[in-house]
TIMARKOL-833390 format. One record per residue: residue in one letter; y, z, x negated of N, C-alpha, C, O in turn. Coordinates in steps of 0.1 Angstrom, whole numbers, plus 2048, in hexadecimal, padded with zeros to 3 digits. Layout:
! residues N
aYZXYZXYZXYZX ...
***
This chain:
! residues 222
m7F37FF7F780180380480A7FB7F98057F77EE t8187FA7FD8257F67F282D8037F782C805803 e83480A7F283B8147F484780E7F484A8067EB e84D8127FC85E80D80186481D7FC8628297FD t8708137F48798227ED8828237F888981A7FD p8808317FA88B83880689B8347FD89D82F7F2 g8A383880A8B383280C8B68268078C1824803 f8AA81A8068B280D8058AB8048128A0802815 e8BA7FD8178B77F28228B97E48198BF7E380E e8B07D98248AF7CB81D8BE7C38268C27C2832 k8C37BF81C8D07B88208CE7AA81D8C67A5816 p8DA7A28258D87938208DB7908128E179780A d8D57838108D57838048E57798008E876D803 v8EA77F7FA8FB77B7F88FC7787E88F977F7DE p9027687EB90875F7DF90676B7D19057787D2 s9077647C790A76E7BB9147697BA91875E7BC g91E7767B492B7737B59347777BF9407787BD a92F77B7CA93677B7D393078B7DD92578F7DC t93B7907E59367A07E792F7997F692C78D7F9 p92D7A47FC9247A180B93479D81793579481F d93D7A68139457A482194F79682195679382A d94C78C81395077D81794877882294D76D827 a93D77D82893A77083093F77483E94276A845 e94177F84194C78484C95C77D85195E77C85D p96477984896C77684A96B76384A97375C850 k96375F84395E75084495C750850962749858 a95175A85594E75586495575386C95374A874 a96275B86D97176187797A75387498074F87E s97A74C86898274386797B73486B98372A86C s96F73286C96972987496A72988396871E889 s96C73388796D73489997B73089897F72889F e98373788E99273289499672689499E72389D e99271D88799370D88798D7068969936FC89C g98470B89B97C7088A69887078B49896FE8BC s98D7108B39937138BD9A470F8BB9AD7128C4 a9A570B8B29B47088AE9B66F78B49C26F48B7 p9AF6EF8B59B36DF8BE9B26E28CB9BC6DD8D0 a9AE6E78D19B06EE8DF9BF6F38E49C76F08ED g9BF6FD8D99CE7008DB9DA6F68DB9E36F78E3 d9D86EE8D29E06E48D19E56DB8DC9F06D98E0 a9D86D78E09D76CE8EE9DE6D58F99E46CF901 n9DC6E28F99E16E59059EE6E79079F36E6912 e9F86EA8F8A066EB8F3A096DD8F6A156DA8FA nA006D48F3A096C28F3A076C2903A106BC909 a9FF6C790A9FE6BF916A0A6C791DA106C0926 gA0F6D691AA1B6DC924A276D391BA2F6CE923 lA296D090FA346C890DA356BC912A416B9913 vA2B6B3916A2A6A791FA316A992BA3B6A392D aA2C6B4934A2D6BA941A3E6B9942A446B294A qA436C2936A4E6C6938A596B9936A626B993E lA586AF92BA5E6A392AA5D69B935A67695939 dA5369A93DA54692948A5B699952A62691958 qA5C6A7955A656A995DA766AB95BA806AE963 vA756A894FA886A7946A8969894BA91696954 rA8168F947A8068294BA8667F95EA8F679963 tA7A688963A7F68696FA8D68B974A9168597E aA9469596EAA069B974AA869396DAB2690974 lAA968E962AB168495CAB0677965ABC675968 gAA966F969AA5665972AAF669982AB5661989 eAAD676983AB3677991AC467A98DACC676995 rAC768097FAD5686980ADC677980AE7676984 tAD566C97AADD65F975ADC654983AE364A985 aAD065898DAD5654999ADE6579A2AE36509AB dAE066499EAEB66C9A4AF866799FB006639A8 lAFB666994B08663991B0A656992B15652995 qAFD648992B0163B997B0663E9A7B106399AC rB006449AAB066459BAB126499BAB196419C1 lB196559B5B2365C9B5B2F6519B3B386509BA qB2C6499A8B3563D99FB356329ABB406309AF aB2B62C9B0B2E6249BCB336299CBB386209D2 eB346329CEB3B6399D8B4D63A9D4B576389DB yB4C63E9C5B5B63F9C1B606349C2B6A6349C9 qB5C6279BCB5E6169BBB5F6149CBB6A6109CE nB586179D5B5C6129E5B6661B9E9B6D6179F2 yB696299E4B7662D9EAB8562A9E4B9062B9E9 rB806249D5B9061F9CFB936129D5B9F60E9D5 rB8460A9DCB8B5FB9E0B8F5FE9F1B975F89F8 rB8760B9F6B92609A03B9C610A01BA460DA09 vBA061B9F9BAF61C9FABBA6149F4BC66169F6 eBB36099E9BBA5FE9EABBF5F59F5BCB5F19F7 rBB45F19FCBB35EBA08BBD5F2A0DBC85EEA08 dBBE5FDA14BC3600A1ABD5601A18BDE600A20 rBD5605A08BE7606A04BEE5F5A0ABF85F2A10 iBE45EDA04BE75DEA07BEC5DEA15BF85DCA19 aBDF5E0A1DBE25E0A2CBF25E8A31BFB5E3A38 vBF15F2A2DC005FAA32C0D5F3A2DC185F1A32 kC085F1A22C145EBA1CC165D6A27C205D0A2B eC0D5D4A27C105C7A2FC155CCA3AC1E5C4A3D iC145D4A42C165D7A52C255DEA4FC2F5D9A54 aC265E7A47C355EAA44C415E0A3EC4C5E3A3D vC3B5D2A3AC445C6A37C455BFA42C505BAA44 aC395C0A4CC3A5B6A54C425BBA5FC475B2A66 nC435C6A62C4A5D3A68C5B5CDA68C625CAA71 lC5D5CEA5DC6D5CAA57C6F5BFA58C7A5BCA5D lC655B5A52C695A6A53C725A4A63C7D5A1A65 tC625A8A70C655A6A7AC745AEA82C7A5A7A8A eC785BAA80C865BAA81C8F5B1A7DC995B0A85 lC8E5AAA72C995A3A6FC99595A75CA358DA76 lC8C592A79C90581A7EC99580A89C9D574A8A pC9D587A90CA8586A98CB757EA8FCBC574A93 vCBA587A84CC658AA7DCC057AA75CCB574A73 lCB9574A72CAF564A6CCB455CA77CBD553A76 dCAD55FA81CB3557A8CCC3551A8ACC7546A88 dCCA55EA8ECD955CA8ACE2552A85CEC54CA88 iCD4553A76CDB54DA6BCD8543A6BCDE53CA63 gCCE53CA72CC952EA74CD2525A7FCD3519A7E rCD852DA89CDE52AA91CE8524A8BCEB519A8C aCF152FA82CFE52EA7CCFD521A75D03517A78 rCF3522A6BCF1519A62CF2509A6CCF7500A66 eCEE507A79CED4F9A7DCF64F5A81CF94E9A80 hCFF500A88D0E4FCA8DD174FCA82D234F9A86 gD15500A75D1E4FFA6AD2750AA69D32508A64 eD22515A6ED2C520A6BD2652DA60D28539A5E lD1C522A5BD1952BA4ED21529A40D1D522A37 vD2B530A40D3852DA32D3B53AA35D3C540A3F gD3D53DA25D45545A1FD3E54EA1BD3254BA18 gD4355DA18D3C569A1AD2D568A1FD2356BA19 fD2E563A2DD24567A37D18562A31D0D568A2F kD1B552A2DD0E549A25D0954FA1ACFC54EA18 sD12555A11D0855CA03D06567A07D0756C9FD vD0456FA0FCFF57CA1ACF2577A21CE857EA22 aCF3568A28CE856BA33CDA565A26CCE569A25 eCE355AA1CCDA553A12CD155EA0DCC455EA0D sCDB569A07CD35759FFCC857EA06CBF5849FF lCC957EA14CC2582A1CCB457CA1FCA9582A20 eCB556EA21CAA563A20CA4565A13C99560A13 tCA6567A0DCA15659FAC9B56F9FCC8F56D9FA vC9E57EA01C9658A9FEC8C586A09C80587A04 aC8C582A14C82586A1CC7657AA17C6A57CA1A aC7856FA12C6C567A0AC6756B9FFC5C5689FB kC715779F7C6A5799EEC625839F7C575859F1 mC6258AA00C56596A06C4E590A0DC47596A15 gC4D580A0AC41578A12C43572A20C3A56FA27 lC4F571A24C5656DA32C5455CA2EC59557A24 qC4B557A37C49545A36C4F542A46C4A546A50 qC5853CA46C5C531A51C54524A50C5051DA47 fC52523A62C4C516A66C4E511A70C57514A78 gC46507A73C4C4FFA7EC564F2A7BC614F3A78 kC4E4E5A7FC574D9A7CC574CFA88C4C4CEA8C eC604C8A8DC624C2A94C524B6A90C4D4B7A84 gC4A4ABA9BC414A5A97C324A8A92C2A4A0A8E eC304B7A93C224BAA8EC1D4BDA9AC244BFAA4 pC0D4BCA99C074BFAA5C094CDAAAC0B4D6AA2 fC074CEAB8C084DDABFBF84E7ABABED4E4ABC dBFE4F0AB3BF24FAAB3BF8507ABAC0250EAB6 pBEF509AC6BF3515ACCBEE521AC4BF152CACB tBE8524AB8BE7531AB1BF6533AA7BF953EAA3 iBFD527AA7C0952AAA2C14526AABC1D52DAAB hC1451DAB3C1E51AAB7C1F51FAC5C14523ACA eC2B51FACDC2B528AD8C3251CAE3C39515ADC aC33517AEDC3950CAF5C4150EAFDC3D515B07 lC4B50AAFDC56514B09C59504B0EC59503B1A mC5A4FDB0AC594EAB16C504E4B13C494E4B09 hC514DCB20C444D1B20C484C9B24C504CBB2D sC464BAB1FC494AEB21C3D4A5B20C324A9B1C yC40496B23C3848DB20C40483B18C4C481B1A aC3947DB0FC41471B04C36466B03C2B467AFD pC3B45BB08C3044AB05C2E44BAF5C26442AF2 dC31451AEBC3244DADBC29457AD5C25456ACA vC25464ADEC1946DAD5C0E465AD9C0D45AADF tC0646DAD3BF646BAD1BEE47CAD7BE347CADB eBF5485AD6BF3490ADABFB499ADBC06494ADC tBFA4A5ADBC034ADAE5C0A4B6AD2C054BCAC8 tC184AFAD8C1D4AEAC6C2D4BCAC9C324BEAD4 cC304C0AC0C404C8ABEC484BEABCC484B6AB3 vC504BEAC9C594B3AC6C694BBAC5C744B5AC6 aC684C8AC4C764CEAC1C724E0AC0C6A4E6AC7 iC7A4E5AB5C754F0AB3C804F8AB5C894FAAAD lC7F4FFAC3C87508AC9C8A516ABDC95518AB9 qC8251CABAC84525AB2C76527AA5C6B524AA8 pC7952AA9BC70524A90C63532A8FC6753DA94 gC58531A8AC51539A89C4F53FA79C4E539A6F yC4D54EA7AC49551A6CC3F559A6AC3B561A73 rC38557A60C2A560A5AC2B563A4EC3355CA47 iC23570A49C21578A3BC15574A3AC0D578A42 gC1456BA2FC0756AA2BC01560A34C06555A37 eBF3566A3ABED55DA40BF1564A4FBEB560A59 rBF756CA50BFC576A60C06573A66C11578A65 tC04569A6FC12567A7CC17572A7FC1157AA86 iC26574A79C2C582A83C3357AA8FC34580A99 rC3856CA8EC3D564A98C3B557A9EC4154EA98 pC32552AA9C32544AA9C3C542AAAC4354AAB0 aC4352FAA5C48525AA7C4C523AB7C4551BABD rC53527ABDC5E521ACCC59516AC9C54515ABE vC5850CAD1C564FDAD2C5B4F8ADFC5D500AE8 aC5F4EBAE0C5D4E1AE8C514D4AE6C504CDADC vC484D3AF2C3D4C9AECC3E4C1AF7C434C3B02 aC374B5AF0C354A7AFAC274A4AF9C214A5AEE eC224A1B04C1749BB05C1448DB07C1E487B0D pC08485B04C0A477B06C0B46EB17C0146DB1E qC16469B1AC19466B28C0B464B2DC0345DB27 pC0846AB3ABFD466B45BF8457B43C0144FB43 gBEF454B42BEA443B46BED43BB38BE8430B33 tBF5442B34BF6439B24BE9436B1DBE742AB1A qBE0440B19BD243DB16BCD430B1ABCA426B14 tBCD435B2BBC542BB33BC741FB33BBE416B33 vBD841AB32BDA40EB32BD9408B25BDA3FCB25 kBD8410B18BD740AB0BBC4408B09BBE402B01 aBC040DB11BB1409B0EBAE3FCB14BA83F3B0E eBB63FCB26BB13F1B2CBB83E5B23BB03DDB1F nBC33E4B1FBCA3DAB13BBE3D4B08BBC3C9B05 sBB93DFB04BB23DCAFBBA53D7AFFBA13CDAFA eB9F3DCB09B963D2B0DB983C4B13B913BAB10 sBA23C5B1ABA33B9B1EBAA3AEB14BAB3A2B17 gBAD3B2B07BB03ABAFBBA23A7AF7BA139BAF5 aB9A3ADAF6B8B3ADAEFB863A3AFBB80399AF5 gB873A1B0BB7E39AB0EB8838AB0EB8237FB0F aB9738BB0CB9D37FB05B9837BAF8B9936FAF6 eB9537FAF3B90378AE9B83373AE7B81368AE1 kB7837DAEFB6C371AF3B6B369AF9B61362AF9 aB76369B02B7635BB09B78350B02B70347B02 dB8434FAF9B81347AF1B7E343AE9B7F338AE5 dB7734FAE5B6A346ADBB6033EAE2B5B335ADB kB5D33FAEFB5933AAFBB5A32BAFAB52322AF6 eB6832EAFEB6C31EB01B6D314AF1B6C308AF1 nB6F31BAE8B6F315ADBB61310AD5B5F30BACA gB58316AE0B4A314ADCB4531DACFB3F31BAC5 gB4A326AD3B45334AC7B49335ABCB5332EAB8 pB4333CAB6B4933DAA8B3F336AA2B33336AA5 eB4632EA95B3D325A8EB3032CA88B30338A88 eB25325A84B1732BA80B1A329A70B1C31DA6D gB1A332A64B19333A58B12327A53B10326A47 
***
């Protein structure tokens, strides 16, 4: 029988030059290296999620800013349109009040009474009104247009082919495309039956030419 030496226990083999305690730190370090990649992956996933949130928030703020800018531009355009409209209305109201004065100046000019200092003042007033955009219209001989003409007198004339302004009783005025007073005119229409007579004369003339062709043996053939 083999005798066991009391007081000694069997221990694992340890390489020469190393102490038994060196085995335990190596095992611990190997377990830490195995868990490190999993921790890095979780950290990267968290950063990606935060980045997506930041991008979403940035897109929403950019859309809000663009919408606010578009609303501001629309507001500026509305304010500018309103400002121009108010100015045009104010100018039109002022010039409308001056129309009777301009009518008096026109009548004085027609009667040869626009002389001296009154002539200078009248011409200055007309120049200022023109600079403010006032335009006079209405001429004899132009076709009657109910949108810009007001017929105060009506007659028939054999020398017109359509309803025509034959006299301007009071000139019209406009500012740009806006008419502030229509031209008051006397109009003339074609004489009733004139068109019928002309048509009959043209038909009879054509018939006479055909009769002459028949009497002469018709047109010569080439």
